[in-house]
N, C-alpha and C positions, 0 to 999 in steps of 0.2 A: 568523496563522491558528492557532487553538488545536486541540487534539486532536479535540474534538467536530466542529468544522468540517471538519477534514481527513477524518475518517471519514465524515461525511455526503457530502462530495464524492466519496469513493471508492465509497460505496454507489451513488451516481448513475452514476458513470463505469463501474463494473463491472456495473451492474444486479444488485446483490447486496443486497437490501433488509434482510436480517438481519445484515449485517456490523457487528460491534462489536469492542471491544478483546479480548474473550474468544473470538473466533471462531478456530477452528483452520483455518489455510490449507492446510498440508501435508496431503496425503491427500485433499483435497476436489477433486472433478473440475472445479470452477469455477476453481481456482487453477492454471491451465495457462499455457503460455508466452504466449498472447495476453493473458491477464489481467495477467501480469507486465509485458509491454510497455505495456499501458494504464497501469499504475502508474507506470512510468518516465516516460511522456508526461504524466501528470497532475502529477507532481512538477515536471517541467520547465515545464509551462504555468502552473501555479498558484503555484509557489514559486521558479521560476527556478534550481533546483538540478538537478544531474545525478546520477542514480543509475546505477550499472552493473548490468546484468542479473545479473551474477555475485553482486552483493550480496544479491539476492533469493533465492538458492539456500539460504541459511541461515535464512530466515524461516519460522517454524513457526506462529506466532500473529499475529493482527492487531496486538497490542500490540508485538510484535517489529518489525513494519514501522514503526509510529509511532516507536519508539525509534531505529530506523535513520535515519529522516528527521530527527528532532530532532538526532541526532549530526551529520548532514550540514550542518544549519543553524547549528550551534554554531561 
């Protein structure tokens, strides 16, 4: 799965149609604990990798999230 496919899947999963790499997550009301759990589940379901919810606390931008997932897959 490439970055574009990952972000498309997240857009669908989170019902966040304008989510892109330059989307700021922190401070957005949509980036709540439920959205973070959805991300953890999406990564588990689609990539078979486990993210800790704590890992998402330092995510500010969607590109940070992509980088975090890439690091987990490496």
